[in-house]
PyMOL CGO cylinders between C-alpha atoms (Angstrom):
from pymol import cmd
from pymol.cgo import CYLINDER

trace = [
    CYLINDER, 75.99, 148.08, -127.56, 79.82, 148.39, -126.93, 0.3, 1, 1, 1, 1, 1, 1,
    CYLINDER, 79.82, 148.39, -126.93, 82.11, 151.37, -128.27, 0.3, 1, 1, 1, 1, 1, 1,
    CYLINDER, 82.11, 151.37, -128.27, 85.34, 149.36, -129.08, 0.3, 1, 1, 1, 1, 1, 1,
    CYLINDER, 85.34, 149.36, -129.08, 87.33, 152.09, -131.04, 0.3, 1, 1, 1, 1, 1, 1,
    CYLINDER, 87.33, 152.09, -131.04, 87.16, 155.37, -131.70, 0.3, 1, 1, 1, 1, 1, 1,
    CYLINDER, 87.16, 155.37, -131.70, 86.83, 157.26, -134.96, 0.3, 1, 1, 1, 1, 1, 1,
    CYLINDER, 86.83, 157.26, -134.96, 84.72, 158.25, -137.69, 0.3, 1, 1, 1, 1, 1, 1,
    CYLINDER, 84.72, 158.25, -137.69, 81.24, 158.24, -137.53, 0.3, 1, 1, 1, 1, 1, 1,
    CYLINDER, 81.24, 158.24, -137.53, 80.68, 157.84, -141.21, 0.3, 1, 1, 1, 1, 1, 1,
    CYLINDER, 80.68, 157.84, -141.21, 79.53, 154.52, -143.61, 0.3, 1, 1, 1, 1, 1, 1,
    CYLINDER, 79.53, 154.52, -143.61, 80.74, 151.65, -143.96, 0.3, 1, 1, 1, 1, 1, 1,
    CYLINDER, 80.74, 151.65, -143.96, 81.87, 152.03, -140.33, 0.3, 1, 1, 1, 1, 1, 1,
    CYLINDER, 81.87, 152.03, -140.33, 79.54, 150.89, -137.52, 0.3, 1, 1, 1, 1, 1, 1,
    CYLINDER, 79.54, 150.89, -137.52, 81.13, 152.11, -134.46, 0.3, 1, 1, 1, 1, 1, 1,
    CYLINDER, 81.13, 152.11, -134.46, 78.87, 150.20, -132.36, 0.3, 1, 1, 1, 1, 1, 1,
    CYLINDER, 78.87, 150.20, -132.36, 78.65, 146.50, -131.71, 0.3, 1, 1, 1, 1, 1, 1,
    CYLINDER, 78.65, 146.50, -131.71, 75.92, 144.40, -130.27, 0.3, 1, 1, 1, 1, 1, 1,
    CYLINDER, 75.92, 144.40, -130.27, 77.02, 141.69, -127.97, 0.3, 1, 1, 1, 1, 1, 1,
    CYLINDER, 77.02, 141.69, -127.97, 76.24, 139.71, -124.88, 0.3, 1, 1, 1, 1, 1, 1,
    CYLINDER, 76.24, 139.71, -124.88, 77.47, 141.05, -121.41, 0.3, 1, 1, 1, 1, 1, 1,
    CYLINDER, 77.47, 141.05, -121.41, 76.61, 139.02, -118.34, 0.3, 1, 1, 1, 1, 1, 1,
    CYLINDER, 76.61, 139.02, -118.34, 74.44, 141.64, -115.50, 0.3, 1, 1, 1, 1, 1, 1,
    CYLINDER, 74.44, 141.64, -115.50, 76.96, 143.90, -114.02, 0.3, 1, 1, 1, 1, 1, 1,
    CYLINDER, 76.96, 143.90, -114.02, 77.98, 142.52, -109.78, 0.3, 1, 1, 1, 1, 1, 1,
    CYLINDER, 77.98, 142.52, -109.78, 77.11, 145.35, -107.55, 0.3, 1, 1, 1, 1, 1, 1,
    CYLINDER, 77.11, 145.35, -107.55, 79.61, 146.98, -105.48, 0.3, 1, 1, 1, 1, 1, 1,
    CYLINDER, 79.61, 146.98, -105.48, 78.41, 148.86, -101.90, 0.3, 1, 1, 1, 1, 1, 1,
    CYLINDER, 78.41, 148.86, -101.90, 75.60, 151.73, -102.77, 0.3, 1, 1, 1, 1, 1, 1,
    CYLINDER, 75.60, 151.73, -102.77, 74.87, 150.15, -105.94, 0.3, 1, 1, 1, 1, 1, 1,
    CYLINDER, 74.87, 150.15, -105.94, 71.82, 149.72, -107.63, 0.3, 1, 1, 1, 1, 1, 1,
    CYLINDER, 71.82, 149.72, -107.63, 70.97, 147.44, -111.07, 0.3, 1, 1, 1, 1, 1, 1,
    CYLINDER, 70.97, 147.44, -111.07, 68.67, 148.94, -113.45, 0.3, 1, 1, 1, 1, 1, 1,
    CYLINDER, 68.67, 148.94, -113.45, 66.56, 147.44, -116.26, 0.3, 1, 1, 1, 1, 1, 1,
    CYLINDER, 66.56, 147.44, -116.26, 66.95, 149.76, -118.99, 0.3, 1, 1, 1, 1, 1, 1,
    CYLINDER, 66.95, 149.76, -118.99, 63.37, 150.77, -120.51, 0.3, 1, 1, 1, 1, 1, 1,
    CYLINDER, 63.37, 150.77, -120.51, 64.73, 153.87, -122.44, 0.3, 1, 1, 1, 1, 1, 1,
    CYLINDER, 64.73, 153.87, -122.44, 68.05, 155.52, -123.17, 0.3, 1, 1, 1, 1, 1, 1,
    CYLINDER, 68.05, 155.52, -123.17, 67.99, 158.35, -125.12, 0.3, 1, 1, 1, 1, 1, 1,
    CYLINDER, 67.99, 158.35, -125.12, 70.73, 159.28, -127.97, 0.3, 1, 1, 1, 1, 1, 1,
    CYLINDER, 70.73, 159.28, -127.97, 73.08, 162.72, -127.42, 0.3, 1, 1, 1, 1, 1, 1,
    CYLINDER, 73.08, 162.72, -127.42, 75.34, 164.59, -129.22, 0.3, 1, 1, 1, 1, 1, 1,
    CYLINDER, 75.34, 164.59, -129.22, 78.14, 163.48, -126.85, 0.3, 1, 1, 1, 1, 1, 1,
    CYLINDER, 78.14, 163.48, -126.85, 78.03, 159.99, -127.74, 0.3, 1, 1, 1, 1, 1, 1,
    CYLINDER, 78.03, 159.99, -127.74, 79.34, 161.21, -131.17, 0.3, 1, 1, 1, 1, 1, 1,
    CYLINDER, 79.34, 161.21, -131.17, 81.72, 163.22, -129.20, 0.3, 1, 1, 1, 1, 1, 1,
    CYLINDER, 81.72, 163.22, -129.20, 82.91, 160.05, -127.24, 0.3, 1, 1, 1, 1, 1, 1,
    CYLINDER, 82.91, 160.05, -127.24, 82.99, 157.84, -130.68, 0.3, 1, 1, 1, 1, 1, 1,
    CYLINDER, 82.99, 157.84, -130.68, 84.81, 160.64, -132.52, 0.3, 1, 1, 1, 1, 1, 1,
    CYLINDER, 84.81, 160.64, -132.52, 87.37, 161.07, -129.69, 0.3, 1, 1, 1, 1, 1, 1,
    CYLINDER, 87.37, 161.07, -129.69, 86.60, 164.57, -128.58, 0.3, 1, 1, 1, 1, 1, 1,
    CYLINDER, 86.60, 164.57, -128.58, 85.44, 163.18, -125.40, 0.3, 1, 1, 1, 1, 1, 1,
    CYLINDER, 85.44, 163.18, -125.40, 86.90, 159.68, -125.24, 0.3, 1, 1, 1, 1, 1, 1,
    CYLINDER, 86.90, 159.68, -125.24, 86.23, 157.52, -122.72, 0.3, 1, 1, 1, 1, 1, 1,
    CYLINDER, 86.23, 157.52, -122.72, 89.34, 156.53, -120.50, 0.3, 1, 1, 1, 1, 1, 1,
    CYLINDER, 89.34, 156.53, -120.50, 88.79, 152.81, -121.28, 0.3, 1, 1, 1, 1, 1, 1,
    CYLINDER, 88.79, 152.81, -121.28, 87.50, 150.91, -124.09, 0.3, 1, 1, 1, 1, 1, 1,
    CYLINDER, 87.50, 150.91, -124.09, 85.33, 148.52, -124.69, 0.3, 1, 1, 1, 1, 1, 1,
    CYLINDER, 85.33, 148.52, -124.69, 82.53, 150.84, -122.89, 0.3, 1, 1, 1, 1, 1, 1,
    CYLINDER, 82.53, 150.84, -122.89, 78.73, 150.91, -123.30, 0.3, 1, 1, 1, 1, 1, 1,
    CYLINDER, 78.73, 150.91, -123.30, 77.74, 154.85, -124.11, 0.3, 1, 1, 1, 1, 1, 1,
    CYLINDER, 77.74, 154.85, -124.11, 74.59, 156.25, -122.97, 0.3, 1, 1, 1, 1, 1, 1,
    CYLINDER, 74.59, 156.25, -122.97, 73.24, 159.20, -120.49, 0.3, 1, 1, 1, 1, 1, 1,
    CYLINDER, 73.24, 159.20, -120.49, 69.67, 159.71, -120.58, 0.3, 1, 1, 1, 1, 1, 1,
    CYLINDER, 69.67, 159.71, -120.58, 68.88, 156.42, -118.96, 0.3, 1, 1, 1, 1, 1, 1,
    CYLINDER, 68.88, 156.42, -118.96, 65.59, 155.47, -117.65, 0.3, 1, 1, 1, 1, 1, 1,
    CYLINDER, 65.59, 155.47, -117.65, 65.09, 151.90, -115.75, 0.3, 1, 1, 1, 1, 1, 1,
    CYLINDER, 65.09, 151.90, -115.75, 63.34, 149.97, -113.23, 0.3, 1, 1, 1, 1, 1, 1,
    CYLINDER, 63.34, 149.97, -113.23, 65.32, 149.15, -109.81, 0.3, 1, 1, 1, 1, 1, 1,
    CYLINDER, 65.32, 149.15, -109.81, 65.70, 145.48, -110.37, 0.3, 1, 1, 1, 1, 1, 1,
    CYLINDER, 65.70, 145.48, -110.37, 68.26, 144.97, -107.44, 0.3, 1, 1, 1, 1, 1, 1,
    CYLINDER, 68.26, 144.97, -107.44, 70.25, 146.61, -104.75, 0.3, 1, 1, 1, 1, 1, 1,
    CYLINDER, 70.25, 146.61, -104.75, 73.72, 145.98, -103.13, 0.3, 1, 1, 1, 1, 1, 1,
    CYLINDER, 73.72, 145.98, -103.13, 71.52, 147.09, -99.70, 0.3, 1, 1, 1, 1, 1, 1,
    CYLINDER, 71.52, 147.09, -99.70, 68.90, 149.13, -98.41, 0.3, 1, 1, 1, 1, 1, 1,
    CYLINDER, 68.90, 149.13, -98.41, 69.95, 152.60, -99.49, 0.3, 1, 1, 1, 1, 1, 1,
    CYLINDER, 69.95, 152.60, -99.49, 68.83, 156.08, -99.00, 0.3, 1, 1, 1, 1, 1, 1,
    CYLINDER, 68.83, 156.08, -99.00, 69.68, 158.69, -100.92, 0.3, 1, 1, 1, 1, 1, 1,
    CYLINDER, 69.68, 158.69, -100.92, 69.74, 162.68, -100.28, 0.3, 1, 1, 1, 1, 1, 1,
    CYLINDER, 69.74, 162.68, -100.28, 66.62, 164.70, -101.15, 0.3, 1, 1, 1, 1, 1, 1,
    CYLINDER, 66.62, 164.70, -101.15, 66.74, 168.55, -101.88, 0.3, 1, 1, 1, 1, 1, 1,
    CYLINDER, 66.74, 168.55, -101.88, 65.16, 169.20, -98.57, 0.3, 1, 1, 1, 1, 1, 1,
    CYLINDER, 65.16, 169.20, -98.57, 67.85, 169.31, -95.60, 0.3, 1, 1, 1, 1, 1, 1,
    CYLINDER, 67.85, 169.31, -95.60, 68.15, 166.24, -93.46, 0.3, 1, 1, 1, 1, 1, 1,
    CYLINDER, 68.15, 166.24, -93.46, 65.65, 164.10, -95.37, 0.3, 1, 1, 1, 1, 1, 1,
    CYLINDER, 65.65, 164.10, -95.37, 66.16, 161.10, -97.59, 0.3, 1, 1, 1, 1, 1, 1,
    CYLINDER, 66.16, 161.10, -97.59, 64.59, 159.20, -99.81, 0.3, 1, 1, 1, 1, 1, 1,
    CYLINDER, 64.59, 159.20, -99.81, 64.61, 155.44, -99.75, 0.3, 1, 1, 1, 1, 1, 1,
    CYLINDER, 64.61, 155.44, -99.75, 65.68, 153.82, -103.57, 0.3, 1, 1, 1, 1, 1, 1,
    CYLINDER, 65.68, 153.82, -103.57, 63.66, 150.81, -103.71, 0.3, 1, 1, 1, 1, 1, 1,
    CYLINDER, 63.66, 150.81, -103.71, 63.39, 147.40, -105.95, 0.3, 1, 1, 1, 1, 1, 1,
    CYLINDER, 63.39, 147.40, -105.95, 60.42, 148.56, -108.26, 0.3, 1, 1, 1, 1, 1, 1,
    CYLINDER, 60.42, 148.56, -108.26, 61.03, 152.18, -108.58, 0.3, 1, 1, 1, 1, 1, 1,
    CYLINDER, 61.03, 152.18, -108.58, 61.37, 153.54, -111.95, 0.3, 1, 1, 1, 1, 1, 1,
    CYLINDER, 61.37, 153.54, -111.95, 64.46, 156.18, -111.92, 0.3, 1, 1, 1, 1, 1, 1,
    CYLINDER, 64.46, 156.18, -111.92, 66.35, 158.24, -114.51, 0.3, 1, 1, 1, 1, 1, 1,
    CYLINDER, 66.35, 158.24, -114.51, 70.18, 158.29, -114.38, 0.3, 1, 1, 1, 1, 1, 1,
    CYLINDER, 70.18, 158.29, -114.38, 71.70, 161.28, -116.37, 0.3, 1, 1, 1, 1, 1, 1,
    CYLINDER, 71.70, 161.28, -116.37, 75.47, 162.35, -117.25, 0.3, 1, 1, 1, 1, 1, 1,
    CYLINDER, 75.47, 162.35, -117.25, 76.49, 162.39, -113.87, 0.3, 1, 1, 1, 1, 1, 1,
    CYLINDER, 76.49, 162.39, -113.87, 77.42, 159.01, -112.49, 0.3, 1, 1, 1, 1, 1, 1,
    CYLINDER, 77.42, 159.01, -112.49, 79.16, 160.13, -109.59, 0.3, 1, 1, 1, 1, 1, 1,
    CYLINDER, 79.16, 160.13, -109.59, 81.08, 162.57, -107.49, 0.3, 1, 1, 1, 1, 1, 1,
    CYLINDER, 81.08, 162.57, -107.49, 82.97, 162.47, -104.39, 0.3, 1, 1, 1, 1, 1, 1,
    CYLINDER, 82.97, 162.47, -104.39, 80.23, 164.46, -102.59, 0.3, 1, 1, 1, 1, 1, 1,
    CYLINDER, 80.23, 164.46, -102.59, 82.55, 166.33, -99.76, 0.3, 1, 1, 1, 1, 1, 1,
    CYLINDER, 82.55, 166.33, -99.76, 84.53, 168.60, -102.12, 0.3, 1, 1, 1, 1, 1, 1,
    CYLINDER, 84.53, 168.60, -102.12, 83.63, 172.25, -102.49, 0.3, 1, 1, 1, 1, 1, 1,
    CYLINDER, 83.63, 172.25, -102.49, 82.18, 171.51, -106.01, 0.3, 1, 1, 1, 1, 1, 1,
    CYLINDER, 82.18, 171.51, -106.01, 79.79, 168.82, -104.51, 0.3, 1, 1, 1, 1, 1, 1,
    CYLINDER, 79.79, 168.82, -104.51, 79.02, 170.66, -101.55, 0.3, 1, 1, 1, 1, 1, 1,
    CYLINDER, 79.02, 170.66, -101.55, 77.61, 173.74, -103.92, 0.3, 1, 1, 1, 1, 1, 1,
    CYLINDER, 77.61, 173.74, -103.92, 76.33, 171.68, -106.43, 0.3, 1, 1, 1, 1, 1, 1,
    CYLINDER, 76.33, 171.68, -106.43, 78.34, 171.61, -109.23, 0.3, 1, 1, 1, 1, 1, 1,
    CYLINDER, 78.34, 171.61, -109.23, 79.10, 168.02, -108.85, 0.3, 1, 1, 1, 1, 1, 1,
    CYLINDER, 79.10, 168.02, -108.85, 80.47, 168.30, -112.78, 0.3, 1, 1, 1, 1, 1, 1,
    CYLINDER, 80.47, 168.30, -112.78, 83.36, 170.01, -111.60, 0.3, 1, 1, 1, 1, 1, 1,
    CYLINDER, 83.36, 170.01, -111.60, 84.64, 167.37, -108.94, 0.3, 1, 1, 1, 1, 1, 1,
    CYLINDER, 84.64, 167.37, -108.94, 87.77, 165.94, -109.78, 0.3, 1, 1, 1, 1, 1, 1,
    CYLINDER, 87.77, 165.94, -109.78, 86.09, 162.47, -108.86, 0.3, 1, 1, 1, 1, 1, 1,
    CYLINDER, 86.09, 162.47, -108.86, 83.44, 163.10, -111.51, 0.3, 1, 1, 1, 1, 1, 1,
    CYLINDER, 83.44, 163.10, -111.51, 82.44, 160.00, -113.52, 0.3, 1, 1, 1, 1, 1, 1,
    CYLINDER, 82.44, 160.00, -113.52, 80.15, 160.32, -116.44, 0.3, 1, 1, 1, 1, 1, 1,
    CYLINDER, 80.15, 160.32, -116.44, 77.23, 157.82, -117.34, 0.3, 1, 1, 1, 1, 1, 1,
    CYLINDER, 77.23, 157.82, -117.34, 78.48, 156.01, -120.63, 0.3, 1, 1, 1, 1, 1, 1,
    CYLINDER, 78.48, 156.01, -120.63, 81.87, 157.25, -120.49, 0.3, 1, 1, 1, 1, 1, 1,
    CYLINDER, 81.87, 157.25, -120.49, 83.40, 156.61, -117.31, 0.3, 1, 1, 1, 1, 1, 1,
    CYLINDER, 83.40, 156.61, -117.31, 81.05, 153.73, -116.26, 0.3, 1, 1, 1, 1, 1, 1,
    CYLINDER, 81.05, 153.73, -116.26, 79.30, 151.35, -118.66, 0.3, 1, 1, 1, 1, 1, 1,
    CYLINDER, 79.30, 151.35, -118.66, 75.71, 153.51, -119.62, 0.3, 1, 1, 1, 1, 1, 1,
    CYLINDER, 75.71, 153.51, -119.62, 72.33, 152.82, -120.55, 0.3, 1, 1, 1, 1, 1, 1,
    CYLINDER, 72.33, 152.82, -120.55, 72.79, 151.17, -124.05, 0.3, 1, 1, 1, 1, 1, 1,
    CYLINDER, 72.79, 151.17, -124.05, 72.26, 147.85, -122.48, 0.3, 1, 1, 1, 1, 1, 1,
    CYLINDER, 72.26, 147.85, -122.48, 69.44, 145.68, -121.33, 0.3, 1, 1, 1, 1, 1, 1,
    CYLINDER, 69.44, 145.68, -121.33, 70.94, 146.22, -117.60, 0.3, 1, 1, 1, 1, 1, 1,
    CYLINDER, 70.94, 146.22, -117.60, 73.14, 148.53, -115.70, 0.3, 1, 1, 1, 1, 1, 1,
    CYLINDER, 73.14, 148.53, -115.70, 74.81, 149.49, -112.33, 0.3, 1, 1, 1, 1, 1, 1,
    CYLINDER, 74.81, 149.49, -112.33, 75.13, 152.92, -110.83, 0.3, 1, 1, 1, 1, 1, 1,
    CYLINDER, 75.13, 152.92, -110.83, 75.58, 154.39, -107.30, 0.3, 1, 1, 1, 1, 1, 1,
    CYLINDER, 75.58, 154.39, -107.30, 72.05, 154.71, -105.68, 0.3, 1, 1, 1, 1, 1, 1,
    CYLINDER, 72.05, 154.71, -105.68, 72.82, 158.21, -104.52, 0.3, 1, 1, 1, 1, 1, 1,
    CYLINDER, 72.82, 158.21, -104.52, 72.86, 159.38, -108.45, 0.3, 1, 1, 1, 1, 1, 1,
    CYLINDER, 72.86, 159.38, -108.45, 69.69, 157.67, -110.03, 0.3, 1, 1, 1, 1, 1, 1,
    CYLINDER, 69.69, 157.67, -110.03, 66.10, 160.27, -109.92, 0.3, 1, 1, 1, 1, 1, 1,
    CYLINDER, 66.10, 160.27, -109.92, 62.74, 158.87, -109.38, 0.3, 1, 1, 1, 1, 1, 1,
    CYLINDER, 62.74, 158.87, -109.38, 60.84, 159.49, -112.76, 0.3, 1, 1, 1, 1, 1, 1,
    CYLINDER, 60.84, 159.49, -112.76, 57.17, 160.92, -111.85, 0.3, 1, 1, 1, 1, 1, 1,
    CYLINDER, 57.17, 160.92, -111.85, 54.36, 158.57, -113.46, 0.3, 1, 1, 1, 1, 1, 1,
    CYLINDER, 54.36, 158.57, -113.46, 52.90, 161.68, -115.25, 0.3, 1, 1, 1, 1, 1, 1,
    CYLINDER, 52.90, 161.68, -115.25, 55.64, 161.21, -117.77, 0.3, 1, 1, 1, 1, 1, 1,
    CYLINDER, 55.64, 161.21, -117.77, 56.54, 158.22, -120.01, 0.3, 1, 1, 1, 1, 1, 1,
    CYLINDER, 56.54, 158.22, -120.01, 59.86, 156.64, -120.13, 0.3, 1, 1, 1, 1, 1, 1,
    CYLINDER, 59.86, 156.64, -120.13, 60.23, 157.87, -123.83, 0.3, 1, 1, 1, 1, 1, 1,
    CYLINDER, 60.23, 157.87, -123.83, 59.68, 161.54, -122.67, 0.3, 1, 1, 1, 1, 1, 1,
    CYLINDER, 59.68, 161.54, -122.67, 61.62, 161.12, -119.42, 0.3, 1, 1, 1, 1, 1, 1,
    CYLINDER, 61.62, 161.12, -119.42, 65.05, 159.81, -121.05, 0.3, 1, 1, 1, 1, 1, 1,
    CYLINDER, 65.05, 159.81, -121.05, 65.95, 163.22, -123.15, 0.3, 1, 1, 1, 1, 1, 1,
    CYLINDER, 65.95, 163.22, -123.15, 65.20, 165.41, -120.15, 0.3, 1, 1, 1, 1, 1, 1,
    CYLINDER, 65.20, 165.41, -120.15, 68.07, 163.75, -118.32, 0.3, 1, 1, 1, 1, 1, 1,
    CYLINDER, 68.07, 163.75, -118.32, 70.45, 165.51, -120.52, 0.3, 1, 1, 1, 1, 1, 1,
    CYLINDER, 70.45, 165.51, -120.52, 68.88, 168.34, -122.87, 0.3, 1, 1, 1, 1, 1, 1,
    CYLINDER, 68.88, 168.34, -122.87, 65.93, 169.10, -120.15, 0.3, 1, 1, 1, 1, 1, 1,
    CYLINDER, 65.93, 169.10, -120.15, 69.06, 169.44, -117.60, 0.3, 1, 1, 1, 1, 1, 1,
    CYLINDER, 69.06, 169.44, -117.60, 70.99, 171.43, -119.22, 0.3, 1, 1, 1, 1, 1, 1,
    CYLINDER, 70.99, 171.43, -119.22, 68.10, 173.86, -120.44, 0.3, 1, 1, 1, 1, 1, 1,
    CYLINDER, 68.10, 173.86, -120.44, 66.89, 173.96, -116.76, 0.3, 1, 1, 1, 1, 1, 1,
    CYLINDER, 66.89, 173.96, -116.76, 70.45, 174.97, -115.25, 0.3, 1, 1, 1, 1, 1, 1,
    CYLINDER, 70.45, 174.97, -115.25, 70.79, 177.30, -118.02, 0.3, 1, 1, 1, 1, 1, 1,
    CYLINDER, 70.79, 177.30, -118.02, 67.27, 179.17, -117.32, 0.3, 1, 1, 1, 1, 1, 1,
    CYLINDER, 67.27, 179.17, -117.32, 68.05, 179.05, -113.26, 0.3, 1, 1, 1, 1, 1, 1,
    CYLINDER, 68.05, 179.05, -113.26, 71.43, 180.60, -113.88, 0.3, 1, 1, 1, 1, 1, 1,
    CYLINDER, 71.43, 180.60, -113.88, 70.38, 183.38, -116.35, 0.3, 1, 1, 1, 1, 1, 1,
    CYLINDER, 70.38, 183.38, -116.35, 67.61, 184.97, -114.01, 0.3, 1, 1, 1, 1, 1, 1,
    CYLINDER, 67.61, 184.97, -114.01, 65.13, 185.02, -116.78, 0.3, 1, 1, 1, 1, 1, 1,
    CYLINDER, 65.13, 185.02, -116.78, 62.20, 187.03, -116.52, 0.3, 1, 1, 1, 1, 1, 1,
    CYLINDER, 62.20, 187.03, -116.52, 58.86, 186.21, -117.99, 0.3, 1, 1, 1, 1, 1, 1,
    CYLINDER, 58.86, 186.21, -117.99, 57.82, 186.80, -121.43, 0.3, 1, 1, 1, 1, 1, 1,
    CYLINDER, 57.82, 186.80, -121.43, 61.83, 186.85, -122.38, 0.3, 1, 1, 1, 1, 1, 1,
    CYLINDER, 61.83, 186.85, -122.38, 63.58, 184.35, -124.44, 0.3, 1, 1, 1, 1, 1, 1,
    CYLINDER, 63.58, 184.35, -124.44, 66.32, 181.91, -123.76, 0.3, 1, 1, 1, 1, 1, 1,
    CYLINDER, 66.32, 181.91, -123.76, 68.10, 180.43, -126.25, 0.3, 1, 1, 1, 1, 1, 1,
    CYLINDER, 68.10, 180.43, -126.25, 70.33, 176.87, -125.65, 0.3, 1, 1, 1, 1, 1, 1,
    CYLINDER, 70.33, 176.87, -125.65, 72.86, 175.88, -128.54, 0.3, 1, 1, 1, 1, 1, 1,
]
cmd.load_cgo(trace, "trace")
């Protein structure tokens, strides 16, 4: 489903158009995903109506993506949360793609875990084509392994709303038994 133009989301207008696209061609460090699920977020409305406009049209929306790695541009290892260790992204692996599709990795923001502030930040489904497609390509270092204990349908919304809620919880230093409100 592609977005070709911005405007209100009101009937009879249908802002997304079903088209046939070839599989994307990979660049170095990217993986091709076969999309199995993609959540729907209010951010897509913001994109369609121009509050967070994509830098180019047409674009394929969708930033809560779960898929299977079908192809890799090369053997690629991604950093893990444990310093000096990496994890290999492999064909057949189930992974998720969130809002942050890429960042430079070396500016002060990236080094402090605030990639969303990186000057080279790119958003999934806005700056690069997203998950409202059968296949998509993304940088291998911005995919997230999905544990077997949760389904694709359960995992997809965790890649946006879940991440936002978790970040809010971590930042506010909430004590046990206290409430956290998200808006």
